[in-house]
C-alpha positions as CSV (number, residue, x, y, z in Angstrom):
1,M,-58.7,37.4,27.1
2,E,-57.0,38.2,24.6
3,G,-54.1,39.5,26.1
4,Q,-54.2,36.0,28.9
5,N,-54.0,34.0,26.0
6,G,-51.4,35.4,24.5
7,K,-49.8,34.8,28.1
8,Q,-50.2,31.2,28.5
9,N,-49.7,30.9,24.2
10,K,-46.3,31.9,24.7
11,K,-45.4,29.6,27.7
12,F,-47.0,27.1,26.1
13,S,-44.3,27.5,23.0
14,L,-42.1,26.6,25.7
15,L,-43.1,23.0,25.9
16,K,-41.0,20.5,23.9
17,I,-41.7,17.2,22.3
18,V,-39.5,14.5,21.6
19,L,-38.6,11.6,19.8
20,L,-40.7,8.5,20.7
21,L,-37.9,5.6,22.5
22,P,-38.9,2.2,23.6
23,L,-39.6,1.0,27.1
24,I,-38.3,-1.3,29.0
25,R,-38.2,-3.7,31.2
26,F,-36.9,-5.0,34.3
27,G,-38.6,-8.5,35.0
28,S,-42.4,-7.4,35.0
29,V,-42.4,-4.7,34.6
30,V,-42.3,-2.0,32.2
31,V,-40.7,1.6,32.7
32,A,-40.9,3.8,30.2
33,K,-39.0,6.9,30.7
34,P,-40.2,10.3,30.5
35,R,-38.3,11.6,28.1
36,T,-40.2,9.5,25.6
37,A,-42.6,11.4,26.1
38,K,-43.4,15.0,26.0
39,N,-41.5,17.5,27.8
40,L,-42.4,20.2,29.7
41,Q,-39.5,23.0,30.5
42,V,-39.0,25.7,33.1
43,Q,-38.8,29.4,31.8
44,K,-35.4,31.3,32.6
45,G,-35.3,32.8,36.0
46,L,-38.6,32.1,36.3
47,P,-40.3,29.1,39.0
48,F,-42.3,27.3,37.5
49,K,-45.7,26.1,39.0
50,I,-48.9,24.1,38.8
51,A,-52.1,24.1,40.1
52,L,-53.7,21.0,41.5
53,F,-57.4,21.2,41.2
54,A,-58.9,18.6,43.3
55,D,-62.4,16.8,43.0
56,L,-64.6,18.8,40.4
57,H,-67.3,16.0,40.2
58,F,-68.1,17.4,37.1
59,G,-71.8,15.4,36.1
60,E,-73.2,15.1,39.5
61,D,-76.6,14.7,39.8
62,A,-76.7,15.7,36.1
63,W,-80.6,14.6,35.5
64,T,-81.3,18.2,38.0
65,K,-81.0,21.7,37.8
66,W,-79.3,21.7,40.7
67,G,-76.6,19.4,39.2
68,P,-75.5,21.5,36.2
69,L,-75.1,24.7,38.4
70,Q,-72.9,23.2,39.9
71,D,-70.5,22.5,37.4
72,V,-70.6,26.1,36.2
73,H,-69.5,27.1,39.4
74,S,-66.8,24.8,39.8
75,T,-65.9,26.0,36.3
76,K,-66.0,29.8,38.2
77,V,-63.9,28.5,40.6
78,M,-60.6,27.1,37.9
79,S,-60.9,30.1,35.5
80,S,-61.0,33.0,37.8
81,I,-57.9,30.8,39.8
82,L,-55.9,30.1,36.3
83,D,-56.4,33.9,36.0
84,Q,-54.7,34.9,39.6
85,D,-51.9,32.5,39.3
86,K,-51.5,31.8,35.7
87,P,-49.4,28.8,36.0
88,D,-47.6,27.1,33.6
89,F,-49.4,23.4,34.1
90,V,-52.4,21.6,35.9
91,I,-52.6,19.0,37.5
92,Y,-56.0,17.1,38.1
93,L,-56.1,15.6,41.3
94,G,-58.9,12.4,40.4
95,D,-63.0,12.4,40.9
96,V,-62.5,15.3,37.9
97,I,-66.4,13.5,37.7
98,T,-69.0,11.1,39.1
99,A,-69.5,8.9,37.0
100,N,-72.1,7.2,39.1
101,N,-74.7,9.9,39.1
102,I,-73.6,10.0,34.8
103,P,-76.8,8.9,33.6
104,I,-75.6,8.3,29.8
105,A,-72.5,6.2,27.8
106,N,-70.3,8.8,27.0
107,A,-69.1,10.5,30.1
108,S,-66.0,12.6,28.1
109,L,-68.9,14.8,27.7
110,Y,-68.5,15.8,31.4
111,W,-64.7,15.7,31.0
112,D,-64.1,18.3,28.5
113,Q,-66.3,20.3,30.9
114,A,-64.4,20.2,34.1
115,L,-61.3,20.8,31.6
116,S,-62.3,23.1,30.2
117,S,-60.8,26.7,31.9
118,A,-57.4,25.6,31.4
119,K,-57.8,24.4,27.4
120,N,-59.7,27.4,26.9
121,R,-56.5,29.4,28.1
122,C,-54.0,27.1,26.7
123,I,-52.3,25.7,29.3
124,P,-51.1,21.9,29.4
125,W,-52.5,19.0,32.2
126,A,-52.2,15.9,32.8
127,I,-54.4,14.1,35.5
128,V,-54.5,11.1,38.0
129,F,-57.9,8.8,38.4
130,G,-60.1,8.8,41.4
131,N,-62.5,6.7,43.1
132,H,-65.5,8.6,40.9
133,D,-64.1,8.8,37.9
134,D,-65.0,5.5,36.2
135,A,-68.2,4.2,38.5
136,Q,-71.2,2.3,37.5
137,F,-74.1,4.4,37.4
138,T,-76.0,4.1,40.9
139,W,-79.7,4.2,40.0
140,P,-81.4,6.7,42.0
141,L,-84.4,5.9,44.6
142,E,-87.0,8.5,43.7
143,W,-86.7,7.8,39.2
144,F,-89.3,4.7,41.1
145,S,-91.1,7.0,43.5
146,D,-93.7,9.3,42.2
147,S,-92.0,12.2,40.4
148,G,-90.8,9.1,38.1
149,I,-87.8,9.0,35.8
150,P,-86.9,12.5,35.0
151,P,-86.9,13.3,30.7
152,L,-83.4,11.9,30.2
153,K,-81.2,14.4,27.8
154,C,-78.7,11.3,25.8
155,S,-76.3,12.6,24.1
156,S,-76.3,12.0,20.1
157,D,-72.3,11.1,20.5
158,I,-71.2,7.8,20.1
159,S,-67.7,8.4,20.5
160,L,-67.0,5.8,23.5
161,S,-70.4,3.7,22.8
162,S,-72.1,1.4,19.9
163,G,-75.6,1.8,19.6
164,E,-78.0,4.6,18.3
165,D,-78.3,6.1,20.7
166,N,-75.8,7.4,24.4
167,C,-78.7,6.3,27.7
168,G,-76.0,3.4,27.9
169,F,-75.9,3.2,31.8
170,M,-73.3,1.6,32.1
171,G,-70.7,4.0,33.2
172,T,-67.0,5.0,30.3
173,T,-64.1,2.9,31.6
174,R,-60.6,4.7,33.0
175,L,-59.4,3.5,29.2
176,Q,-61.8,5.2,27.2
177,L,-61.6,8.3,29.4
178,I,-57.4,8.4,29.1
179,N,-57.9,7.8,25.7
180,H,-59.9,10.2,25.2
181,D,-58.1,13.0,27.0
182,I,-55.0,11.9,25.4
183,G,-56.7,12.4,21.9
184,S,-57.4,16.0,23.0
185,K,-53.8,17.3,21.0
186,T,-51.1,18.8,22.4
187,L,-52.1,19.9,25.6
188,S,-52.7,16.7,27.3
189,F,-49.7,15.0,29.2
190,S,-51.5,12.1,30.8
191,Q,-50.6,8.7,29.3
192,K,-52.3,5.3,29.7
193,G,-49.7,3.3,32.1
194,P,-47.4,0.1,31.0
195,K,-50.1,-2.5,30.9
196,N,-49.5,-4.7,33.5
197,L,-50.5,-2.7,36.4
198,W,-54.4,-3.1,34.2
199,P,-57.3,-1.5,35.1
200,S,-54.4,0.7,37.2
201,V,-54.7,2.9,34.8
202,S,-52.7,6.5,35.8
203,N,-49.7,5.5,36.6
204,Y,-46.5,7.6,34.9
205,V,-43.7,9.8,35.0
206,L,-42.9,13.4,33.4
207,K,-39.9,14.6,33.8
208,I,-39.5,19.4,34.0
209,S,-36.9,20.0,32.0
210,S,-34.1,23.0,33.2
211,S,-34.5,25.8,31.3
212,D,-31.1,26.0,29.8
213,D,-31.0,22.2,28.6
214,S,-34.7,20.0,27.6
215,E,-32.5,17.1,28.3
216,S,-31.3,18.3,32.4
217,P,-33.8,17.5,35.3
218,V,-35.4,20.1,37.4
219,A,-38.0,17.7,38.7
220,Y,-39.9,14.4,37.8
221,L,-43.4,14.0,38.7
222,Y,-44.9,10.8,39.8
223,F,-49.3,9.6,39.0
224,L,-49.7,7.1,40.3
225,D,-53.3,5.2,40.5
226,S,-54.9,4.6,43.5
227,G,-57.8,2.7,42.7
228,G,-62.0,3.0,43.8
229,G,-64.4,2.9,40.9
230,S,-64.6,0.0,38.9
231,Y,-61.4,-1.7,41.3
232,P,-60.7,-1.3,45.3
233,E,-59.5,1.6,46.3
234,V,-55.9,0.6,46.5
235,I,-51.7,1.0,45.6
236,S,-51.4,-2.5,44.5
237,S,-47.2,-3.7,45.2
238,A,-47.3,-3.9,41.2
239,Q,-47.4,0.0,41.3
240,A,-44.9,0.3,44.3
241,K,-42.2,-2.5,42.1
242,W,-43.1,-0.5,39.2
243,F,-41.9,3.4,40.9
244,N,-38.7,1.3,42.5
245,S,-38.1,0.0,38.6
246,T,-38.7,3.5,37.1
247,S,-36.3,6.0,39.6
248,M,-34.0,3.6,39.7
249,E,-33.5,4.2,36.1
250,I,-34.7,7.5,35.0
251,N,-33.0,9.1,38.4
252,P,-30.2,6.2,40.5
253,D,-28.2,8.5,43.2
254,S,-31.1,10.3,43.6
255,R,-30.1,14.4,43.1
256,V,-33.3,14.9,40.8
257,P,-36.1,15.8,42.9
258,E,-39.1,14.4,42.6
259,I,-42.4,14.9,43.3
260,I,-45.5,12.4,43.7
261,F,-49.3,12.0,43.0
262,W,-52.3,10.3,43.3
263,H,-55.8,11.0,44.5
264,I,-57.0,8.4,47.9
265,P,-54.0,8.7,50.9
266,S,-52.4,6.2,51.9
267,R,-52.8,4.6,56.0
268,A,-49.7,7.2,56.1
269,Y,-52.1,10.1,56.3
270,K,-53.6,9.1,59.1
271,T,-50.3,9.1,60.7
272,V,-49.3,12.3,61.1
273,A,-53.5,13.4,60.6
274,P,-53.3,16.8,63.6
275,S,-55.8,16.5,66.0
276,G,-58.3,19.3,66.2
277,E,-56.4,22.5,65.8
278,I,-53.5,22.3,63.2
279,D,-50.7,23.1,64.1
280,K,-46.5,23.1,63.2
281,P,-45.1,21.7,61.6
282,C,-48.7,21.1,59.8
283,V,-49.5,23.8,58.0
284,G,-53.3,24.6,56.2
285,S,-56.4,25.6,56.7
286,I,-58.8,22.7,56.9
287,N,-59.5,19.9,59.3
288,K,-62.8,19.1,59.7
289,E,-63.0,15.1,58.7
290,T,-61.0,11.9,60.0
291,V,-59.2,10.9,57.1
292,A,-60.2,7.9,54.6
293,P,-57.6,6.4,53.1
294,Q,-56.6,3.5,51.2
295,E,-58.0,-0.1,51.6
296,A,-55.2,-1.8,51.9
297,E,-51.3,-0.4,52.3
298,Y,-48.5,-2.8,50.1
299,G,-45.6,-1.1,50.2
300,I,-45.7,2.6,48.3
301,M,-45.0,4.2,50.7
302,N,-41.5,1.9,52.4
303,A,-40.7,2.5,48.2
304,L,-41.2,6.5,48.7
305,E,-38.6,6.3,52.2
306,A,-36.2,5.1,51.0
307,R,-35.6,7.8,48.2
308,S,-34.2,10.6,49.8
309,S,-35.4,12.6,46.1
310,V,-38.8,12.2,47.0
311,Q,-40.1,15.4,48.5
312,A,-43.8,15.2,49.0
313,V,-47.7,13.2,47.4
314,F,-50.0,14.9,46.9
315,V,-54.1,13.7,47.4
316,G,-57.0,15.1,46.9
317,H,-60.1,12.6,47.2
318,N,-61.1,14.0,51.7
319,H,-63.3,17.6,50.6
320,G,-62.3,18.8,54.0
321,L,-58.8,19.0,54.6
322,D,-56.1,20.6,53.0
323,W,-53.3,20.7,55.3
324,C,-49.6,19.9,54.7
325,C,-47.3,17.2,57.1
326,P,-43.9,16.0,57.6
327,C,-43.2,12.9,56.7
328,K,-40.3,11.2,57.7
329,K,-38.4,12.7,54.8
330,F,-40.8,13.9,52.5
331,W,-44.2,16.2,53.4
332,L,-47.7,14.2,53.1
333,C,-49.9,16.8,51.5
334,F,-53.8,17.4,50.8
335,A,-55.1,18.9,47.8
336,R,-58.1,21.8,48.3
337,H,-61.8,20.8,47.3
338,T,-62.0,22.7,44.3
339,G,-65.3,21.5,42.9
340,Y,-69.1,22.7,44.1
341,G,-70.1,18.9,43.6
342,G,-68.8,16.1,45.4
343,Y,-70.0,16.5,49.3
344,G,-68.8,19.0,51.8
345,N,-69.8,23.1,51.9
346,W,-66.5,24.7,53.0
347,A,-64.8,27.0,50.1
348,R,-63.7,26.1,47.6
349,G,-59.9,26.2,46.3
350,A,-56.0,24.8,44.7
351,R,-53.7,24.0,45.7
352,I,-50.5,26.0,43.9
353,L,-46.9,24.5,43.5
354,E,-44.5,26.2,42.7
355,I,-40.6,25.1,42.2
356,T,-37.5,27.3,41.6
357,E,-35.1,25.5,40.0
358,Q,-31.8,27.5,41.3
359,P,-31.0,26.4,44.3
360,F,-34.9,23.6,43.7
361,S,-36.6,24.9,45.7
362,L,-40.6,23.4,46.5
363,K,-43.4,25.5,47.9
364,S,-46.8,25.6,48.0
365,W,-49.8,27.7,49.2
366,I,-53.9,27.2,49.1
367,T,-55.8,30.0,46.2
368,M,-59.1,30.7,47.3
369,E,-62.1,31.2,44.6
370,D,-62.2,34.7,46.5
371,G,-59.1,35.4,45.0
372,S,-57.8,35.2,49.0
373,V,-54.2,33.0,49.7
374,H,-53.3,31.4,52.6
375,S,-50.9,28.6,54.1
376,H,-48.4,29.1,52.8
377,V,-45.8,26.5,52.7
378,S,-41.7,25.7,52.1
379,L,-41.1,21.9,51.2
380,K,-38.2,21.0,51.8
381,S,-37.3,16.9,52.1
């Protein structure tokens, strides 16, 4: 393990942090330039590799023996994939925790468990919220039956709550969770988005820089909060305007490739979804359920379609889907269900992205818990 940590520490030494600069306002939309935050940089002559961990659902059935055991299994999945693929970066693609099953106020305790595999290997990460991350606690029916309320193990950690104990049952807000995540020192690249987009919090953009010049972008990574939990499952018109303003400011000529991440698939996913078997041009291994899209469409797909620089959109949410399909100018992709929490017994894994600098290319495949690899695809815009 010391040798592995040494390699990851060497990778992490290449991350650059630059000074904060003022926000730029465009009407009612606040734009944060990605160079105002931490910066990721490609290593000379090597591809930049990203692991997508989707739908971990830590804390599910937290009061039972079964629940914590699933979290142990999920940690093993991530550890195996990180040790095999050795990514430069990890993206947690929503539903990191199942907040509606966590009977304590400070859900960050489970959040830390979910991120521990990357943190222990000194691999930096970023998050985008899903529909379970800040859901209110749902009282289990069995608590009111003959079996009665179980003895709860409430943590004494009250960093995110007030009062003498941590059995609040009201859950942890998106803002509290992302503040906690950002407080994870230099490993977290997560950001609180512009306040005018709240309660949609995880809206931000990161830059991957050239190996030759930290100011020269290779790609932009956009994170959009698709809601759910404490508010409707939707990407708002304000978020679409934020994307338009931000992309036009930092990438006005669409020269730099743009890669998009959110949790709940847009309605366009239903349009391109394969029926039955996954055939070309789609690529994947499981197509076991119907796409469960956002509640409404308020312009984000139109905004993406208007930009030739957009390469692909990556989502989670549907545990029984792992395909990529072309949609007009770019690709719509599902990740692979990574966690043992959540519904479905399909084998667990993770989608891996590989970015090559010169010439630019975006490739992807799925690595499974058992180490097998499948569904290779070149995601050309």
